[in-house]
C-alpha positions in Angstrom: 58.7 114.0 102.6 59.5 116.0 99.8 59.3 119.2 101.7 61.7 118.0 104.3 64.2 116.5 101.7 64.1 120.0 100.1 64.5 121.8 103.4 67.6 119.8 104.1 69.2 120.3 100.5 68.6 123.8 100.9 70.2 124.0 104.2 73.3 122.5 102.8 73.4 125.1 99.8 73.2 128.0 102.4 76.3 126.8 103.8 78.0 125.3 100.8 81.2 128.0 100.1 83.2 126.5 97.1 87.0 127.1 98.1 86.3 127.4 101.8 83.7 125.4 103.5 82.0 122.3 101.6 78.5 120.9 102.9 78.1 117.5 101.1 74.4 116.4 100.3 74.0 112.8 101.4 71.7 110.7 103.7 72.2 107.7 105.6 70.4 104.5 104.4 70.0 102.4 107.6 69.7 98.6 106.7 69.8 96.4 109.7 68.3 92.9 109.2 68.2 90.9 112.2 70.0 93.7 114.3 72.9 93.4 111.7 74.6 96.6 110.8 74.4 97.0 106.7 74.6 101.0 106.7 75.9 103.1 103.9 76.0 106.6 103.9 75.3 107.9 100.4 77.0 111.3 98.9 75.9 113.3 96.2 78.7 114.9 93.7 75.5 116.8 92.8 73.9 120.2 93.8 70.3 120.6 95.1 69.0 121.2 91.4 69.6 117.8 90.8 68.9 116.1 94.3 65.6 117.8 94.3 64.4 115.3 91.8 64.4 112.4 93.8 63.6 111.3 97.3 66.0 109.5 99.3 65.7 105.5 99.5 65.0 103.9 102.6 65.9 100.9 104.2 61.5 100.6 104.7 61.7 100.5 101.4 64.1 97.4 101.0 67.2 96.3 103.5 68.8 94.5 100.3 72.0 96.7 99.0 71.7 95.8 95.6 68.1 97.3 95.8 70.0 100.5 96.8 72.3 100.2 94.1 69.4 100.0 91.6 67.9 103.0 93.1 71.2 105.1 92.7 71.6 103.7 89.1 68.1 105.3 88.1 69.0 108.5 89.8 72.2 108.7 87.7 70.1 107.9 84.7 67.3 110.6 85.3 69.7 113.4 86.0 73.0 112.9 85.0 74.1 113.2 88.4 76.9 110.6 90.3 76.7 108.9 93.7 78.5 106.7 96.0 78.0 105.0 99.0 80.4 104.1 102.1 79.2 101.4 104.3 80.1 101.4 108.1 80.4 99.6 111.3 81.5 96.7 109.3 82.4 95.0 112.7 78.6 95.1 113.7 77.3 93.5 110.7 77.7 89.9 112.6 79.3 88.7 109.1 77.2 90.4 106.8 79.3 92.9 105.2 81.3 90.8 103.3 79.6 87.7 103.2 80.1 85.6 100.3 76.6 85.2 99.2 74.1 88.1 98.0 71.2 89.4 100.4 68.8 86.5 99.5 71.4 83.8 100.0 72.9 83.3 96.4 76.7 83.0 95.5 78.3 86.5 94.6 77.8 86.9 90.9 80.1 88.9 88.4 77.1 91.2 88.1 77.1 91.9 91.6 80.5 92.7 92.2 80.5 95.0 89.4 77.7 97.3 90.9 79.1 96.8 94.5 82.5 97.8 92.9 81.2 100.7 91.2 79.1 102.2 93.8 81.0 101.4 97.0 84.6 102.4 96.4 85.1 103.5 100.2 84.7 101.6 103.5 84.4 103.3 106.9 87.4 101.9 109.2 86.8 103.5 112.4 84.2 105.4 114.3 83.0 106.1 118.0 81.6 102.3 117.8 85.2 100.8 117.0 87.6 99.5 114.9 86.6 97.5 111.9 90.0 96.9 110.5 90.8 93.8 111.9 90.2 91.5 115.2 93.3 89.8 117.0 91.4 86.3 115.9 92.0 86.9 112.1 95.5 88.8 112.7 97.5 86.8 115.7 100.7 88.3 114.5 99.4 91.6 114.4 100.1 93.8 117.5 98.1 96.3 116.8 95.2 94.4 115.7 91.5 95.4 117.1 90.4 98.3 118.9 92.6 101.0 120.3 92.4 100.6 124.1 89.7 98.5 123.8 90.9 94.6 122.9 88.4 93.8 120.1 84.8 95.0 119.6 82.9 91.8 121.1 80.0 93.7 122.7 77.4 92.2 119.9 75.8 93.6 116.6 74.3 96.9 116.1 71.3 96.0 118.5 73.2 93.8 120.9 70.8 90.9 119.6 74.0 88.5 118.4 77.2 88.3 119.8 80.1 87.7 116.7 82.5 85.9 117.9 82.9 82.7 115.9 86.2 82.3 114.0 84.2 81.6 110.8 82.4 84.5 110.5 85.1 86.9 111.7 86.6 87.1 108.0 83.1 88.7 106.7 82.9 91.3 109.5 86.6 93.3 109.2 87.9 95.4 106.4 91.4 93.4 105.9 89.6 90.1 105.5 87.0 91.5 103.1 89.9 92.9 100.9 91.3 89.5 101.0 88.1 87.8 100.1 87.7 90.3 97.5 91.2 89.0 95.7 89.8 85.5 96.2 86.4 86.6 94.4 88.6 88.4 91.6 90.3 85.4 90.9 86.9 83.4 90.7 84.4 86.3 89.2 86.7 88.2 87.1 85.5 91.2 89.2 86.8 92.1 92.7 83.6 93.1 94.7 85.4 94.2 97.5 87.8 97.0 96.4 87.5 99.8 98.6 89.3 102.5 100.0 89.3 103.7 103.7 88.3 106.4 105.7 87.3 107.1 109.2 84.2 109.2 110.3 82.2 109.7 114.0 78.8 108.7 114.0 77.9 110.7 116.9 74.2 111.7 117.3 74.9 114.9 119.3 75.6 117.6 116.0 79.3 118.0 117.7 82.2 117.3 116.1 84.1 117.3 119.5 85.8 114.0 119.0 89.4 114.7 120.4 90.4 112.6 123.4 90.3 115.6 125.6 87.2 117.0 124.2 85.0 113.8 123.4 81.2 114.6 124.2 80.5 111.1 123.6 78.0 109.6 121.2 74.7 110.8 122.2 73.7 113.6 124.3 73.1 111.3 127.6 76.9 110.4 127.2 78.6 114.1 127.2 81.2 114.9 130.1 80.2 113.8 133.8 81.4 112.2 136.6 79.1 109.5 136.1 79.3 108.5 132.3 81.7 105.6 132.9 79.6 104.0 135.5 78.1 100.4 134.8 74.9 101.2 137.0 74.5 105.0 135.6 71.7 105.3 132.8 73.9 108.1 131.5 76.7 105.3 131.0 74.9 102.4 129.1 72.4 101.0 126.7 70.6 97.9 127.7 69.9 95.4 124.8 66.0 95.2 124.3 66.3 91.3 123.1 68.6 88.8 123.4 71.7 88.1 125.4 70.8 91.2 127.2 74.6 92.6 127.0 75.2 96.2 127.5 77.2 98.6 125.8 79.0 101.3 128.4 80.0 104.6 127.4 83.7 103.9 128.4 83.8 101.2 125.3 83.4 104.0 122.8 85.9 105.6 120.9 86.9 109.7 120.4 87.0 108.6 116.7 87.4 109.4 113.9 88.0 111.5 110.5 88.0 110.9 106.7 90.4 112.7 104.9 90.6 113.0 101.3 93.4 114.3 98.7 91.4 116.9 96.7 92.6 119.2 94.1 90.3 121.9 95.5 87.8 122.2 98.6 84.7 122.1 96.6 81.9 119.3 96.3 83.0 117.7 93.1 86.6 117.5 93.7 86.4 116.1 97.4 83.6 113.4 95.7 86.1 112.7 92.7 89.1 112.1 95.1 86.5 109.5 97.1 85.8 108.0 94.0 89.3 107.4 92.9 89.8 106.3 96.8 92.5 108.8 97.3 91.6 109.1 100.8 91.9 107.9 104.6 91.0 107.5 107.7 92.3 108.6 111.3 91.2 107.4 114.5 90.7 111.2 115.6 93.9 112.4 115.5 95.0 115.0 112.2 98.0 113.1 110.6 99.1 113.5 107.6 99.8 110.8 105.4 100.6 110.3 101.9 101.5 106.6 100.2 102.4 105.9 96.7 103.3 102.4 94.9 105.6 102.2 91.5 108.2 99.9 90.2 111.2 102.6 90.4 111.2 104.6 93.5 114.5 105.4 95.4 115.9 105.9 99.0 116.7 109.3 98.2 113.0 110.0 97.3 112.2 110.4 100.7 114.3 113.6 100.9 112.6 115.6 98.1 110.9 118.8 99.2 108.7 117.8 97.0 107.4 114.3 97.9 104.2 114.2 96.5 105.3 115.4 93.0 107.6 113.0 93.1 105.2 110.3 94.1 102.6 111.1 91.3 105.6 111.3 88.8 107.0 107.9 89.5 104.0 105.9 90.7 100.0 106.1 91.8 98.6 107.4 95.1 96.7 105.4 97.6 93.5 104.1 96.0 95.3 103.1 92.8 96.5 100.5 91.1 100.2 99.5 90.1 100.7 99.6 86.6 102.2 96.9 84.4 105.9 96.2 85.6 108.3 97.9 83.4 111.2 95.5 81.6 113.9 94.6 84.8 111.5 95.5 87.5 111.5 92.2 90.1 109.4 93.9 92.9 107.0 97.1 93.6 108.3 99.9 95.8 106.7 102.1 97.9 107.2 105.8 99.1 105.3 106.6 102.4 105.5 109.6 104.7 103.6 111.1 107.4 103.7 114.2 109.7 102.0 114.4 113.3 99.1 115.9 114.6 100.5 119.2 116.0 98.5 119.2 119.1 98.9 115.1 119.7 101.8 113.0 120.1 105.0 111.7 118.1 105.1 109.1 115.5 106.0 105.6 116.6 105.9 104.0 113.3 104.9 103.4 109.8 103.9 99.8 108.9 102.9 98.5 105.6 100.2 95.9 105.4 100.4 93.4 102.6 97.7 91.1 101.6 97.9 88.4 98.9 96.5 85.3 97.4 98.7 82.1 98.3 99.1 78.9 96.1 95.9 77.5 97.2 93.9 80.2 96.2 93.5 81.6 100.0 94.2 84.9 100.9 97.3 85.8 103.6 98.5 88.5 105.1 101.7 90.4 106.8 102.9 93.4 108.7 105.8 94.9 107.9 107.4 97.7 110.0 109.0 100.0 107.1 110.2 103.3 109.3 109.9 104.1 113.0 110.7 106.9 115.6 114.3 106.8 117.8 115.8 104.4 114.9 118.7 104.9 117.2 117.8 102.8 119.7 115.4 100.8 118.2 116.3 97.8 115.8 114.2 95.3 114.1 115.3 92.0 116.1 114.2 88.8 114.2 111.2 90.9 112.2 109.8 92.3 115.6 110.3 95.8 116.7 110.9 97.1 120.5 108.2 99.3 121.6 108.5 102.9 121.5 107.9 103.3 125.1 105.1 105.2 127.4 105.5 108.7 128.8 101.4 109.0 129.8 101.0 109.8 133.1 97.3 108.9 133.6 96.7 110.8 137.1 97.1 113.9 135.1 96.3 112.7 131.9 99.8 114.3 130.3 102.7 113.0 128.5 105.8 114.1 126.6 106.7 114.2 123.1 110.3 112.9 124.3 110.2 109.5 122.4 109.0 109.1 118.9 109.5 111.4 115.9 107.5 114.0 114.5 107.9 113.1 110.7 108.5 109.4 109.5 109.3 108.8 105.6 110.5 105.7 103.7 110.9 103.8 100.6 110.2 100.2 100.8 110.5 97.5 98.4 108.4 94.0 98.9 111.0 91.6 99.9 108.5 88.9 99.5 107.2 89.9 95.8 105.2 87.3 93.3 104.6 88.5 90.4 101.9 85.8 89.6 100.1 86.4 93.0 97.3 89.2 93.0 97.7 91.6 96.5 96.9 95.0 97.9 99.3 97.1 100.1 98.1 99.9 102.5 99.9 102.0 105.3 99.6 102.4 108.6 100.9 105.0 110.6 100.8 105.0 114.6 101.7 107.6 117.2 103.0 107.2 120.5 100.6 106.3 123.6 98.8 109.3 124.7 95.9 110.2 127.1 92.5 108.3 126.1 89.6 110.5 127.1 89.1 108.3 130.0 91.7 109.4 131.6 90.8 113.2 130.6 87.8 112.4 132.4 89.4 110.5 135.5 91.5 113.5 136.1 89.1 116.1 135.6 86.0 114.8 137.9 88.5 113.5 140.4 87.3 109.8 140.1 89.0 106.5 140.0 88.3 104.1 137.0 87.6 100.4 137.3 90.7 98.1 135.7 89.0 97.1 132.7 88.7 100.8 131.6 91.8 101.7 129.2 93.3 105.0 129.8 95.7 105.3 127.2 95.6 104.9 123.2 98.1 104.9 120.3 96.3 107.1 117.4 96.8 105.6 114.0 96.0 106.6 110.4 95.1 104.1 107.7 95.9 104.7 104.1 93.4 103.3 101.0 95.0 100.3 99.4 97.3 99.8 96.2 96.6 96.6 94.5 98.9 94.6 92.0 97.1 92.5 89.4 99.3 90.0 87.4 99.4 90.7 83.8 97.4 87.1 82.9 
């Protein structure tokens, strides 16, 4: 084990080129109790000299996240180094990712909350196995809830032995609901155990980074492009469950996703790790959208016209992942500066939304999605709080589209119209593209095949900024 680990860290050192290409040292802790996904990716801020002083902690040693955090603490004490852990695929956890008891079934404690908040400052919001933001059952008023092109990931847990459909477990299976549970627990424990930012990732197992819709090579080598990878009876297409309800997860249900983005001061291990630690990060579904999000008490509409928008954001507020500072005298509600630019090779932007979560008077989490700024503003208006769809230019037969709708960039200052200074809250931005062809449409066009009606052919790519939190002074 030691020799394999040290060979691995040597590879990371060999290809790490500060300022040009950063190779982070890390490993995946693959806890799967009962088939429920509790995986974490553990990332080192450090180089080989410190990483070689230990061996990675294995799920064979323990499937309990608290045992992982204990190991992380011992590493830091021994080496003076630093670690963080990024949980992923909450949507396959069968409700265990944000459950309100610890691994042993005991109610969460302040000690648990402090440890989790220290080591798990980010969560993966999307990957090839689906979107973990929210679900239509949890967010019925959010027209963009669930997977893009696939209506909710309901194909079972990681091993397909459980099918997580109950409304009771949904709030502990998705990130938005997890953030709301965090506000509730903070009010109870004095510490928020679920205070995390967002990243996207791929989780592909073929050593490729080819996740563009027009260049998607699948999750596994047996799911690489072919005329048969979508078929229900093809060995190239499906995984059959070994036990339980014997569900099948087909290749077409996977997504070409996603990316982790960090606003780091430089391209080095320490700077990237530090940006992750302060949650100044965001996730995308695979598109290279550029997204900025700042919160404060004094943003003005004219700030969106600045050539130095980010400088204005840092000067007047805090970036994504931060905490709103105490309101100055006379301030009635927080304001947010948000801006996005399209991926040059992808679709224009449909809209930018801000998602708000807060504690109601009954102490329970509430949510609301606000349309803040949108493309084609001359022809699209809010009517009773509802924004007209942007439209669709996709020709699925040829897997093409035109950027004749939407805008290449959007920016706005938005002030919370429903602010309650006594209520804990979080805010995050979501930038959404116009419809473009999904990877399945490209397969159909290239191989000249007809796909069954349940296979989605279009997608609206998006990016999610890490939240900004508001906590009452008292």
